[in-house]
N, C-alpha and C positions, 0 to 999 in steps of 0.2 A: 303774695308778694305785691301784686298790683293793688290790692285793697289797702295795704299798709301805706303804700306810696301816696295814694289819693288822700288818706287821712292827714299825712304830713303836709301835703301841699295846701290843703284847705284849712288847716288849723289857724292861720293868721286872720282869716275872715270871720272866725267865730266871735260873737259879742261877749263882753265880759259878763260873768255870772253875777246877778243881782238877787237880792232877797225878794221873793214875790209879794210878801205881805207888808213890806215897808212902804208907807204912802209917799214918803219923800223920794223914794227911788222909782216909783212907777213912771214918773215923767222922764227921768233920766233913762230908764230902760226903753221907753218909747222913742226918745230921741236917738238913742244909740242904735236902734234896729234899722238896718238899711232897707231901702225900698226894693221891691221885687225886681224892678228894672235894673237898678244899679248892682244888684247882687247876682243876677243870672248871667250877665255878660262876662264878668271875670270868671265865674264858675265854669262856664262852657269853654272859655279859652284855656283855663287851667286843666280841665278834664281832657281836652284834646291834646294838650302838651304832654300830660301824664301818659295817655295811651300811646302816643307816638314814641315817647322815651322808653316805655316798657316794651314796645314792639322791637325797638332797636336793641335793647338789652337781651331780649329773648333770642333775637337772630344771631347775636354774637356768641351765645352759649351753645356748646355742642350738644347734640341730641342723639340718643341711641336709636331713635326711630328713623332717623334720616339715612338714606342709602348713599354711601360715598360715591362720588363721580368715578366713572371707569378710568382706570389707569391708561395712559397713552400706550399704544402698541410699541413693543420693543423689538429690535432686530436680533434674532438669535445669534449668539456668538459661537463660532467654530473653534474647537480646541485643536491647536496645532502642536503635535508632539515635538519634543526637543530633537534637534538634529543630532545625528551621530557623526563624530569626527572621522576624518579619513583614516587616521591611524587605528581607530577602534574597529572600523569596517575591515581593514586589512588583517587584523588579528583574529577576527571571528571566522571559524570555518563555515563553508557553505553547507556541509552535511554534518550532522551530529549523531554520534552513537548514543543510545539511551540505555542505561543500566537501571533495571527495576529491582529495588531492594525488598527484602522480606518484611520490613517494617512499614511498607507502603510508600516510601519516598522514592524519588528517582534522582539520578545523576546524569547530566548530559555533558558531552565533550567528545574527544577523540581518543579512542582506546589505543594505548601504546603497546600493550602486551600483557602477558600474565606469567608470573614467575613465583614458584614456591607457594601457590595457593593465594596469591595477592594479585589483583588486577590493577594495572597502572592506567590512570585516566588523565589526559591533558584537558584542563578546564580553564576558562577565562574567570579569574578571580577579581582582578581590578581592570575595569574597562580602559582600553588604550594601552594596556601592558601585555607583554607576551604571556601565553598560557602557562599556568603552573601545573605540575604533576602531582596528583593526589593518589593515594592507594586505598583500595577497597578490598577487604577480605572476601575470598571466594565463598565462604560459608554464609555471608550475608546477602548474596546475590540470588534473586529468584529467577530472572531471565535477562537476556540481552537482545536488543534489536540494533543490528548494525546498519549504519547508513549505506545506501546503495550508491557508492561513488561512481563517477563515469568510468574509471578503470575497472571496477568490479562489474558494472553492468555490461561493459564490452566483453569482459572475460567470460561471463556466464551466458552470453548469446551463442546459441548452437552453431550459427553460421560463421562465427569469427574463427580466426586461426592465430591464437596468441602464441607468443614465444614460450618455449618450454622453460627457459630460465625464469621468466616473469611468472609463469604458472607455478613453478616450484617455490618461488618467494611468497606468493599469496598463500599457498597451502602451508608452508612453514609457519606463517603467522597465525592462520585460522585453526590449525590442527588441534591446539590446546583447548579450543572452545567447543569441541565436538559434543561433550555431554551437557552443555548449558542450553536450556530451552530457548527457542526462538533464534538461536544463532544460525548463521548460514555456512558454518564450517563444513557440513556434510556436502552441501551443493558445490562448494569450492573443490573439495576433495574428489567428488565424483567427476567433475569436469576435468580435473587434472589427470585422473586415472584413465579416463576415456581417451584423452589426447595421447597418453603414453601407449595405450593399447593400439592406436592407429599408426604408430610409428613402424616403419619397415625393419628397424633394427631389433632383432630378437632380445638383445640384452636390455634395451629400453622398454620393450613391451613387458618383460618379466617384472619390472619394477611396479607395474600397476597392481599386481596381486596383493602386495602388502598394504597398499593404500585402501583397496576394496575391503580387505580383511579388517583393517582398523576401523573403517566406517561401519561395517557390519556389526562390529562388537561394541562400539562406543557412541554411536550417533544417538541423539535424544529422540529423533523422529523415526517411527516404525516404517514409514514409507521409504525414507532414505536408507534404512537398513536393508529393506527388501531389494532396492535397486543395487545396493552394494553387493548383496548376495549373488544376484544375477551377473553383476560385473566380475565378481571373483570367478564364477564358472566360465565366463567368456575368456577370462585371462588364462584359465587352465587350458582351454581349447587352443588359444593363440600360442601358447608355449609348448604345445605338443603333448598335453596331458588330457586329451579329450575323454579317454575312458573314465577318468576320475569324475568328470563333470556330468556324464550321461545319466548315471543312476540318480544323482541328486536332482538333476533337471527333470527327470521323469517323475520323481516323487513330488516335485513342485507342481507339475502339470496335473497330476492326479488329485492332489489334496487341496489346492488353492482354487477358490471361486472368484478371486479378484481378477478381472480381465487383464489388468496391467501385468500382473505376475504370470498369468497364464500365457499371454502373448510373449512375454520375455522368455519364459521357459521353452516355448516352441521355437523361438529364434535361436536359442542356445542349442537345442537338439538339432536344428538344421545345420548350424555351424559345425557341430561335432560330426554329423554325418558327412558333410562335405570334406572336413579334414581327413576323416578315415578314407573317403573315396579317393582323394588325391594321393594319399600315402599308398593305398593299394595300387593305384595306377603307376606310381613311381617304382614300386617294387616289382611290378608285373607289366613291363612295357607292351607285351603282346597279349594283354588281357582279352582282346577281342577274339582271339583264336583259342583261348583256354576255356574249355567247357566247365571247368570247376571254379574258375575265378570270375567269369563273366556274370553269372547269376548274383553273386555277392556284390559285385560292382554295380549292377543295375538296381539292386535293392537299395544300396546306399544313395544312389543318384535319385531315385524316386522319393526316398524318405526325406532327403534334404530339400528337394523341390517342393514337396507337400508342406513341409513345415515353414519354408520361406513364404509360400503363398497364403498360409493360414491367416495372418493378420489382415491381409487385403480382402480375402474372401468372406471372413466372418466378423471382422471388426474394422470395417473400412473407414470409420470416422476417427480412428486412432491414426492421425496423419503421419506422425513420425515413424511409428512401428510399421504401418502398412507400406509406406514409401521405402523404408529400409528393406523390408522383405521383398518388395518388387524389384528393387535394384539388385539385390543378391540373386534373385531368380534370373534376371537378365544376364548376369555374369555367368551363372551356372549353365543357362541355355547356350551361351556363346562358347563356353568351355566344351560342351558336348557337341558342338557343330550345328546346333539347331538355330540358325540365324533368323528364319521367319518367326519362330516363337519368341526369340529374344527381341526382335523388332516390335512385335505386338505388345509385349510386356513393357517395353520402353515407351511406346506410344501411350499406353494406359497411365504410366507414371507421369508423363509430361502433361497429359490432358486432365487427369483427376487431381493431381497434387502439384500444380505448377509452382507453388511457393516453397516446396520442399527443396532442401539442398541437394537431394538426389536427382531432382528434375533436371538440373543443369548437366549432371553427368550423363543422364539419359539422352539429353539433346545432343551432346557431343558424340555419343555412341551412334545415334541415328544418322548424323552427318557423315560418320566414317564408313557407313555401310556402302556396298556397291550400289550403283544407281538402279540396277534391275531389281534389287531387293527392296530398295527404298520405295520404288513405284508400285511394287506388288501389294495388293490388298488381301491379306491372308483371311481376314474375317469374311470378306465378300465371297471368296472361294469356298470357305467352309459353309456359309449359308446356302450357296448355290448347290453344294453337294448334298444337302438334306432333301430327300424326296418329298 
């Protein structure tokens, strides 16, 4: 490109072509030849101009070998999510139930119930609008995870004392979901049945039997079924049918290696022995003077006491069962007139399991004791008696 440009610029200075062998033209050719001085000056000037022009043209053309200048630093932009309107926030529930379908999909919302094999789910379809109710066939559902609402969480807390009408309402809603995996229906039913079992009214206590039986038969979780079985046996004892529960509880204690089931069966046997003990004493007010009745009475007393203390002595880390057994032993000691032994068991309960709900009952029991028994240290006397 540069060479062709130089040729074009220098072409006007070239002398006209003359025939070299024409005599008449030799002189003209000599006269037309410029001198070296006159010829070199314009040539240098034109060459410099051509080089400068070519340099400017080359600078204006882009080149792949040139590295582009670095781009100026940019400030990163933060994405701001769109705001949710107040009406949409009000229509969205704080806790969502999740239904897992067999095809791998999920549906979230608030479960309204189940009727005739169809689950009704309230779900937000249009943002800002009230939830719509959709139906899902039970046959398409793999499992359900219920949201733990504040009401449900409070109800399932062991230390709470919910109203029986509210408990019956919760159980009536969840009962139909017993066979569905991951549902909390069994836990709701067990909690409700145990509340009924603690009621002093025999008619109300008897209602717990059917609930335990239903959970034992239909719950999806084997652990919940085992708890329902022990609850059913306790219900038999509480309703005066201890003899029916003893043989089944003994079979559980012999065949099961699960510590939870073993402990529960021992507590059931203890409760059954205590029930028989009190019935025997009621029918025989003068049992202390009867040489035929007293041995049986003492056997039942020792049997109940041993089984009550079993969780505390052998599975002390099972806080709920150990504290329950200790408190039952305190009451049994008190019934037998052994206040020093009752005091020591209550002290162990308060000291070792202070967070247990039975610890508060033990504290009140200790405060109710006569001062001379409160101040007596039975363990110190026992240690001093050892030679």
